[in-house]
Backbone as JSON Lines, residues from 0, in Angstrom:
{"i":0,"aa":"X","n":[0.12,-10.44,18.91],"ca":[0.4,-9.18,18.25],"c":[-0.68,-8.16,18.59]}
{"i":1,"aa":"X","n":[-0.27,-6.94,18.59],"ca":[-1.18,-5.84,18.91],"c":[-2.23,-5.69,17.82]}
{"i":2,"aa":"X","n":[-3.46,-5.47,18.23],"ca":[-4.54,-5.31,17.28],"c":[-4.66,-3.84,16.87]}
{"i":3,"aa":"X","n":[-5.05,-3.6,15.64],"ca":[-5.25,-2.26,15.11],"c":[-6.65,-1.82,15.48]}
{"i":4,"aa":"X","n":[-6.81,-0.56,15.83],"ca":[-8.14,-0.05,16.14],"c":[-9.04,-0.18,14.93]}
{"i":5,"aa":"X","n":[-10.3,-0.36,15.2],"ca":[-11.28,-0.54,14.14],"c":[-11.55,0.75,13.41]}
{"i":6,"aa":"X","n":[-12.07,0.62,12.19],"ca":[-12.48,1.77,11.4],"c":[-13.52,2.55,12.18]}
{"i":7,"aa":"X","n":[-13.57,3.85,11.93],"ca":[-14.54,4.69,12.58],"c":[-14.08,5.14,13.96]}
{"i":8,"aa":"X","n":[-12.87,4.81,14.34],"ca":[-12.37,5.21,15.65],"c":[-11.68,6.55,15.59]}
{"i":9,"aa":"X","n":[-11.91,7.28,14.52],"ca":[-11.46,8.65,14.34],"c":[-9.95,8.81,14.24]}
{"i":10,"aa":"X","n":[-9.29,7.96,13.5],"ca":[-7.91,8.15,13.08],"c":[-6.8,7.72,14.02]}
{"i":11,"aa":"X","n":[-7.01,7.56,15.34],"ca":[-5.86,7.14,16.14],"c":[-5.27,5.82,15.67]}
{"i":12,"aa":"X","n":[-6.1,4.93,15.14],"ca":[-5.59,3.65,14.65],"c":[-4.61,3.83,13.51]}
{"i":13,"aa":"X","n":[-4.89,4.79,12.63],"ca":[-4.01,5.05,11.5],"c":[-2.66,5.57,12.0]}
{"i":14,"aa":"X","n":[-2.71,6.54,12.89],"ca":[-1.45,7.1,13.44],"c":[-0.65,6.04,14.19]}
{"i":15,"aa":"X","n":[-1.35,5.23,14.97],"ca":[-0.67,4.16,15.71],"c":[-0.03,3.16,14.75]}
{"i":16,"aa":"X","n":[-0.73,2.87,13.67],"ca":[-0.19,1.93,12.68],"c":[1.09,2.48,12.06]}
{"i":17,"aa":"X","n":[1.07,3.77,11.7],"ca":[2.28,4.38,11.13],"c":[3.45,4.33,12.11]}
{"i":18,"aa":"X","n":[3.17,4.61,13.37],"ca":[4.23,4.57,14.38],"c":[4.79,3.15,14.53]}
{"i":19,"aa":"X","n":[3.89,2.17,14.52],"ca":[4.34,0.79,14.64],"c":[5.16,0.37,13.42]}
{"i":20,"aa":"X","n":[4.75,0.82,12.23],"ca":[5.52,0.53,11.01],"c":[6.94,1.08,11.14]}
{"i":21,"aa":"X","n":[7.07,2.3,11.63],"ca":[8.4,2.9,11.8],"c":[9.25,2.08,12.75]}
{"i":22,"aa":"X","n":[8.66,1.62,13.86],"ca":[9.42,0.8,14.81],"c":[9.82,-0.54,14.18]}
{"i":23,"aa":"X","n":[8.9,-1.12,13.44],"ca":[9.2,-2.4,12.78],"c":[10.31,-2.24,11.75]}
{"i":24,"aa":"X","n":[10.28,-1.15,11.0],"ca":[11.33,-0.92,10.01],"c":[12.71,-0.84,10.67]}
{"i":25,"aa":"X","n":[12.77,-0.18,11.81],"ca":[14.04,-0.09,12.53],"c":[14.52,-1.49,12.94]}
{"i":26,"aa":"X","n":[13.58,-2.33,13.42],"ca":[13.95,-3.69,13.81],"c":[14.36,-4.52,12.6]}
{"i":27,"aa":"X","n":[13.65,-4.34,11.48],"ca":[13.95,-5.09,10.26],"c":[15.34,-4.74,9.74]}
{"i":28,"aa":"X","n":[15.71,-3.48,9.85],"ca":[17.01,-3.02,9.36],"c":[18.15,-3.36,10.32]}
{"i":29,"aa":"X","n":[17.83,-3.75,11.54],"ca":[18.85,-4.08,12.53],"c":[19.46,-5.44,12.19]}
{"i":30,"aa":"X","n":[20.78,-5.47,11.98],"ca":[21.42,-6.75,11.62],"c":[21.37,-7.78,12.75]}
{"i":31,"aa":"X","n":[21.04,-7.36,13.96],"ca":[20.97,-8.29,15.1],"c":[19.62,-9.0,15.19]}
{"i":32,"aa":"X","n":[18.65,-8.6,14.38],"ca":[17.33,-9.22,14.41],"c":[17.41,-10.63,13.87]}
{"i":33,"aa":"X","n":[16.85,-11.58,14.62],"ca":[16.88,-12.98,14.19],"c":[15.96,-13.17,12.99]}
{"i":34,"aa":"X","n":[16.21,-14.23,12.25],"ca":[15.38,-14.52,11.08],"c":[13.94,-14.81,11.49]}
{"i":35,"aa":"X","n":[13.76,-15.5,12.6],"ca":[12.4,-15.78,13.08],"c":[11.66,-14.48,13.38]}
{"i":36,"aa":"X","n":[12.32,-13.57,14.07],"ca":[11.7,-12.29,14.39],"c":[11.5,-11.45,13.14]}
{"i":37,"aa":"X","n":[12.45,-11.51,12.25],"ca":[12.35,-10.77,10.99],"c":[11.11,-11.19,10.21]}
{"i":38,"aa":"X","n":[10.86,-12.47,10.16],"ca":[9.68,-12.98,9.47],"c":[8.4,-12.45,10.1]}
{"i":39,"aa":"X","n":[8.33,-12.46,11.41],"ca":[7.15,-11.94,12.12],"c":[6.99,-10.44,11.88]}
{"i":40,"aa":"X","n":[8.09,-9.71,11.94],"ca":[8.04,-8.26,11.76],"c":[7.62,-7.86,10.35]}
{"i":41,"aa":"X","n":[8.11,-8.58,9.36],"ca":[7.73,-8.29,7.97],"c":[6.24,-8.59,7.78]}
{"i":42,"aa":"X","n":[5.77,-9.68,8.34],"ca":[4.35,-10.02,8.23],"c":[3.5,-8.93,8.88]}
{"i":43,"aa":"X","n":[3.87,-8.5,10.07],"ca":[3.12,-7.47,10.78],"c":[3.15,-6.15,10.01]}
{"i":44,"aa":"X","n":[4.3,-5.78,9.49],"ca":[4.42,-4.53,8.73],"c":[3.53,-4.59,7.49]}
{"i":45,"aa":"X","n":[3.47,-5.73,6.84],"ca":[2.61,-5.9,5.66],"c":[1.15,-5.7,6.04]}
{"i":46,"aa":"X","n":[0.73,-6.27,7.16],"ca":[-0.64,-6.1,7.64],"c":[-0.94,-4.63,7.91]}
{"i":47,"aa":"X","n":[0.0,-3.95,8.54],"ca":[-0.2,-2.54,8.88],"c":[-0.26,-1.66,7.64]}
{"i":48,"aa":"X","n":[0.58,-1.94,6.67],"ca":[0.56,-1.17,5.42],"c":[-0.78,-1.36,4.72]}
{"i":49,"aa":"X","n":[-1.29,-2.56,4.69],"ca":[-2.6,-2.81,4.07],"c":[-3.7,-2.08,4.83]}
{"i":50,"aa":"X","n":[-3.63,-2.09,6.14],"ca":[-4.6,-1.35,6.96],"c":[-4.56,0.14,6.61]}
{"i":51,"aa":"X","n":[-3.36,0.71,6.52],"ca":[-3.21,2.13,6.21],"c":[-3.75,2.44,4.81]}
{"i":52,"aa":"X","n":[-3.47,1.58,3.86],"ca":[-4.0,1.78,2.5],"c":[-5.53,1.78,2.51]}
{"i":53,"aa":"X","n":[-6.1,0.85,3.24],"ca":[-7.55,0.76,3.34],"c":[-8.12,2.04,3.96]}
{"i":54,"aa":"X","n":[-7.47,2.52,5.0],"ca":[-7.93,3.75,5.65],"c":[-7.83,4.94,4.68]}
{"i":55,"aa":"X","n":[-6.74,5.03,3.96],"ca":[-6.57,6.14,3.01],"c":[-7.62,6.1,1.91]}
{"i":56,"aa":"X","n":[-7.92,4.89,1.42],"ca":[-8.99,4.77,0.41],"c":[-10.32,5.23,0.99]}
{"i":57,"aa":"X","n":[-10.58,4.87,2.21],"ca":[-11.82,5.26,2.87],"c":[-11.89,6.79,3.04]}
{"i":58,"aa":"X","n":[-10.78,7.39,3.45],"ca":[-10.74,8.85,3.61],"c":[-10.95,9.54,2.27]}
{"i":59,"aa":"X","n":[-10.34,9.0,1.22],"ca":[-10.49,9.59,-0.11],"c":[-11.94,9.54,-0.57]}
{"i":60,"aa":"X","n":[-12.58,8.39,-0.37],"ca":[-13.99,8.27,-0.75],"c":[-14.85,9.27,0.02]}
{"i":61,"aa":"X","n":[-14.57,9.42,1.29],"ca":[-15.32,10.36,2.12],"c":[-15.14,11.79,1.62]}
{"i":62,"aa":"X","n":[-13.92,12.16,1.3],"ca":[-13.64,13.5,0.79],"c":[-14.3,13.7,-0.58]}
{"i":63,"aa":"X","n":[-14.22,12.68,-1.43],"ca":[-14.88,12.77,-2.75],"c":[-16.38,12.97,-2.59]}
{"i":64,"aa":"X","n":[-16.99,12.25,-1.65],"ca":[-18.43,12.39,-1.42],"c":[-18.77,13.8,-0.92]}
{"i":65,"aa":"X","n":[-17.96,14.32,-0.04],"ca":[-18.19,15.68,0.46],"c":[-18.06,16.68,-0.67]}
{"i":66,"aa":"X","n":[-17.05,16.51,-1.52],"ca":[-16.83,17.41,-2.64],"c":[-17.98,17.37,-3.64]}
{"i":67,"aa":"X","n":[-18.53,16.2,-3.88],"ca":[-19.63,16.05,-4.83],"c":[-20.93,16.65,-4.3]}
{"i":68,"aa":"X","n":[-21.07,16.71,-3.0],"ca":[-22.3,17.23,-2.4],"c":[-22.3,18.74,-2.22]}
{"i":69,"aa":"X","n":[-21.27,19.4,-2.64],"ca":[-21.21,20.86,-2.52],"c":[-22.1,21.53,-3.51]}
C-alpha cells in the first residue's frame, strides 16, 4: 500500500490522502468490488481518515498558538 507523506511535509500528504479516500470510496461503492478488495479498501480508507484527522488537529493547534501569540 502507498505510504502517506510524513508530517511537516507542508500539506501535500493531506491533499493526497483526501484524493486517495475519494478513489477508495468509489471502489467501495462499486458493486463489482470483491469482498477481499473491499476489506483492504475499507482498512486503507480508515487509516487515511485517521491521518487526516491527526493533520487537522495539528493545524488547529498551530493556528491556536499563532492566535495566542498576537
